[in-house]
N, C-alpha and C positions, 0 to 999 in steps of 0.2 A: 602567726606566721614564725618559722625556724626560723635559727639567728645561725651560722658556720661559726666554727674557732676565730677566720677571718674577719668576722664583723659584716658579711655577705650571707645575704639573704638568699632562703633557701627554696627559688620561687620555680623549681624547673621538676618537670615530673620522673624518677628513673629510669637510668636505661637497660634495656636487657641483660645487660654484664652487670651490671649495679643489681638487681634483682639477682642475676645467677651469684656472685657473691657472694652474697648476704643467705641465699639459702644455703650453699654451702658450708658458711660458718654456725647455722642451724637460727639464725633470724629470721623466724615467721612469725606471722600473727597466729598466737594459740589463747583459748578462751578457756579456765579452769571452769568457769562453771559450763562453758558446756560440757565439758570432759563429767561433771559432777551429775549432770543432766540425764547423760546417756545411760550413766553405771543406776543411779536411784531406778529410770524408766524399767530399765533393762533386770534388776534384782526386782523390783518390785512384779514386774511382767512373771519373774521364772517363779515367785511365790505364789502367783494365782495359778501359772498351770502347770506347776511339778508339786506346789504347796502342799495339795491331798496325800501322793503318793511319797513324800518324803516324810509327812508324820507317822502315816502308816508304817513307815520302816524304822523310823524311830523308836516308835511305841513299839514292836518286835524287837528292839536294841532293848530295851529295857524289863520287861518281861523277861529275854533272855539270859541276861545279868542280873535278875533281881530276882530270880526260880534256880539258882545252882543246886544241884543234887549233891548228896553227903561227901560223895569220892572227891568231886572234884576240890573241894572245901580243902579235902586234906592232903591234895596233892599237887605239892607248891609250882610243879611244872604247869599245870593246867593250867592255871591262871594266866601265863604269858600264851596261852593260845586261846583263851579262851578273850585276847587283849587285843592281839592281830588280828582274828575274827572277826571281834569287834570293829576295829579300825577300818578292816572293809567292806563293815557291811557300810558303817560311819560312811569313808570316801565314794563308794558308789550308788549309795541316798541322796547324797547330796552334790556329786558329777555334773546333774544336769543344768543345775542354777548358778555353779562354779564356771561350766563352758558358756554359761550367758554372759554372766558379768563379766570375763575373759574376752568376748567376742564386744562388749560394749567398753571396754576399759580401751582395745586395739581403735573400734570404730571411729569413735569420740573424739580421739586427739584427729585422725584423719582427715576427720571431715571438714576443717577448718585448715587449709593449711598443705595437704597431702600427704602422703608418704614422704616420709625426711629418716636419714640418716646420718649424722656427722659427727665424726669422731674426731673432730675438732674441737665440739663443743666438751669433751669427753673431759680434754686436759687440763690438769687445774690450773687457777689463775689467781696466784699470789694478789694481787690485786683487791678481790673479793674477803683478803684475810685483815685490810687494813680499816684499823677501828674506825679512825673520823669518817672514812669513805660510807662504812656500817650506819655511824649516825648522819651523815646526812641523809641517809636514803631513806632511816625511820622518819625523820621528819620533815619531807621532802613531801609537795604537794601531794605524788602518784601515793604517798605511801597514806598519805590521809585520804584520798578518793578509795585506797581499799577499804580501807575503816570503815566507811561510810556505805563501799556495800559490802561490806560484811554486816554489819547492823542491819541494814535493809534488807539482807537474807536471814537474817538472826529472826523477823517482826515479822516478815511472812510467811515463812515458812514454820513460825508457835502461829500466827492468825490462823493456819490451814491445819493446823495438827488441830487447836484447841476446836476450829468448827468442824474437822471430822469425828473426832472422839464426840463431842454436844452432839450428834448427827448419829451415833454408832451407841450413845447409852444402853440403848433399849437392850441391842443385841452382846455387849458387854455382859449386862446384870442378866441377860438370858442362859449367860455361856455356866452358870456356877448351876445351874438347875440342869446341867445336859448329861449324860454319861460321859464319861472318861471319854472314852474313844470319839464321840461324837465331840467334845468339848475340845481338842485338841483339834483336829480337824477342824472345828469350825474356828476354834482363834488363829491359824494360821492363814485363813481367810480373810479373815479384819486386821489383820496384820499386813497384807498385799495390798489389799483397797486403800487400807491408812497411806502406808507407802507413795500408792499411786497418784493419791490426793497431793501427798506434801512433793513428790517430783514433777505431778504439773503444775504447781503453785513456782519450780525453778523457774518454768518457758520462761515466765515474764521476765525473770533477770536475764538469764542467757541471751534472750532479744535486745537485750539492753548492752550488754555485754561484746557478743561479738560484734555488732560494727563499730564501738570503740577501740577493740583493739585492732580492726582491719584500718582504722581510720591512725591509729598508735602510730601501727608496724608503715603502712605509706607515711606520714610526717616524717618516721623516722630514715628513710630511704631517699627521700625531696634531697635535692642536688642544687649548687650554686650554678648559674652561669658560666666561672670559670673552670666549676670542676667537669660540668659537660664539655668544655671545648678541651681540659690537659686531656677526659677520655678518649676524644676523637683523636688527638693526637696519639694518644699509646696505640689506638688501634687501626690506625690509616699511617704510623711511623711518622717521625720526626720528621721537619723536610731537612734538616740536616744530616737525619742518621741514613732517607732516601737518598741524598747528592753522593753518603760517598759511597751504599751497595752502585748508584749507578756506574761511578766512578770506575768500581773496583769491577764489576761486569763488562766495561769497556775496555781496559784493561785485561782481563780475562777474554773476551774477542779478540783483542789488539792481537797476542800474545800466541793465541791458537789462526790465528789467522795469516801472521809473519811464516809460523812455522809449517802451513803450506805452501808460501811461497816454492821453494826449492822443485814445489812437485809439476810446474805447471808446462806446460809447451809454447807458453808464450808470452811477454808480458808488453803490453802494446799503452807507451804511454803520448802524453800532449804536445811535446817530451817535459814539461817542470811542474804541469797544475795537476795534472793527474796522471793516473799509473794503473791502470786492470790484470791482474792475471788469468789467463783461460788456461783449462784443460780439455783434454779432448780423449775418452776414455771410448777406444776402438770396439771394445770386448764389450764393454756393457750396452754399447748402442748411445741412440739420442742426441740431446743439441750439446756442446759444449759446454762447461759449468764453469761459475765465475769464484775462482779460488779468495781474491782480494782484490780489492781497490783503497785507493786512498788520495789524497789529494795536498798539497805542495806538500810539507812536511815528512806525512806519512807514502807521499809516493816516490819523497826523495831516499826511504827507508825500504820500499817495493824494490826498488832500482836498483839497490846495492846488494841487498841479497838475493835479489837473480845476476847480476853480474858477479857475484860470489861464487853461484852455485849455476855459473856458466848454463844460465835460460837469456834464450835470443830476447835483447828487447827490439821493437819495432815501433817505431814512430808516426802516427797514424790521429793526430788530436782530432778530428771529427767522431770514429771512431772509437775512441778513448772517453769520451765525454759522450756519446751516448751508452756506448756500456754502464759506463758511472751511473746516470744518472737512470735506469734501465731498467738497471740487476739487481735484486739483490745477495748478498753470500750463501753461498754454498747454492745457488742454485742456476739453474740455465737458463741461456741467453735469449730473446726473444723470439718468434720466429721472421721478425722482418729483418735482424740481422744476421740470418743462415748465410746467405749469399756473402757478403761480407768476410763473415766471419772463414767462411768456408776458405776462400783465397787465401785469409790469414794462412792457414794453416798449411796450404798446398807450398803456402813461399816459405813455409819456415818447414819442411820437408824436404826444400828445391836446397836451399840454407845448409841444411844437416848432409846432405851428399854434397852439395860442396867443398863440404870444408872435410868430410870421407873422403876427396878425389874421384868421385864415382859420380862428376858430372858437373857442368856450367856456370858461374855463375847467373841466379837469376834476379831480371829486370827487376826494379823497386815497383810495388807496386804505385799506382797515383789512379782515385778516384773509385775507390770504394763505396759501393751501389745500398745510398745506405736511404733509408725511408724517408720524406719527408718529417712524419711525425714521430719520428725517434730521434733526431739532430735537435742540437743545444748550440747553439753557442756559445762563444767562448766567452 
């Protein structure tokens, strides 16, 4: 069981964030034995498939370079041209095998862990230059395991190679009695099959190494219970940070609400505990909208701003409470309060005419029609 620096046991599976961060750092499961197996199999297969054509091209290249005309030997410029021509033939001849090896070198690593390019892993780490840390790695349990694995691989490949050579001894002796052309092609085939059998011997090593690498990678990512809790807090937000954010949001909402109070047509009060500011836009139509609402100290601030901006204040405790509890900011009032609010707006219009000297003072509003389901007790 893994243990953290704090002494706590790492018993929890890694979270998705832990896996993602590890992958971004380039810390994923990789198996060198799997990569070696892929390259060996590709090389052996390439020799078996393209080996005959490769041998013929190389023989033609040897004939070309060992049968030079007299005028070429006496012309120094021709040697350079021959060298370029020979290089072109050699590259074209080996191209299929080289492409096969290149594909194997790419497919081998990504078959375990997938494709990954982590720029952070390319950055130099001076901690790796520490001699003490280097000696510690050399004499660690992991280094011992790598040594045992290398010895096992050596003896296994040696056993497979000796077995293959002993079974091919007749073919190897027969090559000495064959014509040169056939002997070269035959030699390539023997080398290809021998390499293929030795590569198959690596399957056992890769089959053991891959699960080990996956287990070690998972073990390295294990977390303690405290690390899981801390990560959860970081993702969800620490309580004090979330509380501060909510406080700032409330303050911003209150400032926006107070800035809208001067645009209200009327402020309906409790008169002291509640205050709601309503606005009706006849051009847009619809129902009156709640611009601001508050209780106690906030209600006092709404009334102060209303008085400072000559907004009519109307005392109606039942209607103020009903609107306060039933309507959200910047939303229209519910349909059940249409008639009561319509009477209030009509009263406001009459007060404005009276103040402008164009009408008589209206009678105070009494018994506004408020549905029972929208009433709120004091």
